[in-house]
N, C-alpha and C positions, 0 to 999 in steps of 0.2 A: 405552330414551333417546326424549327425545322427540323432533319435530321441532325445538323450538325448541333444544333441547340438539346436535340435530345443525347445526341454524344456527350457532352456538355455537362449533361444534365447525369446521365449516370456516372460519369468519369466523378463526380463533388461526391453523390450518394456511394461507391465506394470507396471515397478516400473520407467520407466521416465513418463510416462503417467501422475503417481501420483505425480512426482517432478514436472513437466510442471505446474501441475493443482496449486498445491503450491505456485508454483513462479508468477500463475499465481491470485493467492489470496492475496499475500502479496503485491506484483504493487497496487491493488485496496485498500488495505487496507495502505499505504505508497502515493496513491493518495488520499483519503479521508481525511489524516492527513492534505496533502497541501492546500487542500482547506481550511479547517478547520483554519490551523495556517494565511493562508492567509484571509479568512473573518474576524479572530478576531483582525489582524492587522487595515484592513481596518476599522474596527468599532472602533477601539482605537486614529486612526487618527480624524477619523470623530468628535470624543468626546472631543479630545482633542484641536478640531478648534474654538467650543463655549464653554462660562465660563460655560454655565450650558443647559443642556439638557433635557426633559423628555421621559422616557421611560415609557414600562410596565415591570413587573418581572413575569415569572412564578412560581407559587408555587403550581401548579398540578391542573388535573381533567378542565382544562382550564380557570384555574381561573388564575386572573391577579392582582399584587399590580401597583397602580402607582405610581412613586418613581422618584428624581430629580438626577442626576447625575453632579458633581463639576469637570470640566475640571483640579482639586486639589488634586483631588481623587488617591486616590492609586488601584493599582489593585492586585488582588490576583492571582496568577500563580502557578498550581498545576506543581511541578518539579520533580515526582515522585515518587516510596513508599510512597505512601498518605502523600508525605510534599510539604508541598505549603508555597510563599514566597510573601509577600507584594511588589510589585515596581510602581514606577512611569511610566508614561506611555509610556518616550519615554526605561529604562531601558528595561519594557516589551517587547515594541516593539522589540527592540534589541537581547532581550532574543529568539525572536521568530521567527526572523529572523536569526539569527544565527542554529535554530534549522532545521529550512526548508532546509538551508546548506547540514545539516548532511542528512536529508531525500532524498533531490535530490543526494545525491552523492551513498544514498544505493539504489535507485530507477535506477540508470545508472545499479550499480551493478548487479540488480538483473533484468537487460533489458537483459544486457550481459549473463547470466546465463542462461534468459527462450531463449534466440536464439540460444545460445549451445545445451539447452535441444532439442529444436526444430531441431535444425540440426540432432542430435543425435536419434530423431525418423524419421523421412526422413530416414535416411541412414536406421536403422530395419523395416522400413514399404518397403523396395527395398530389402531387405535382403528376409524377408517373402513373396513375389513375385516373386522374381526367383526363390526359394523353392517352392515353389506353382507352379509356371511354369513346374519346373525340373520334381518334382511329377505325375506334369497331362501328361505332354510329357512318361514318363518313364511308365503309366498305358496305353494310348492311345499307345505306340511304343511295 
């Protein structure tokens, strides 16, 4: 293997490591979205079972305002691009459940890409190890 090929292999490995790291970060983001959406759904289900609930609303710097939430209340739901819509509890839950399904598909796709990158990284490491063995054998022999 020429020095130029070795350099190309090293660059490919660096790019793969960066790609793998990006996929790992994306996976963490997807998992956070899933946790947040699931928690929101559970909260809405809990709130909708009671005619009225008392809660504290944070207003900043550890300060809270006590308030009451009616199960007949509407939910303000951010749908992206700075747009929010008003929905009833059931519609908001349906929206979030559909969003969860989309995120789960994206998470599966991301996992497949991550596995492929891991395999390619391992193959690259094996090539580097073989190259180093060949170089060390040629120096000692």
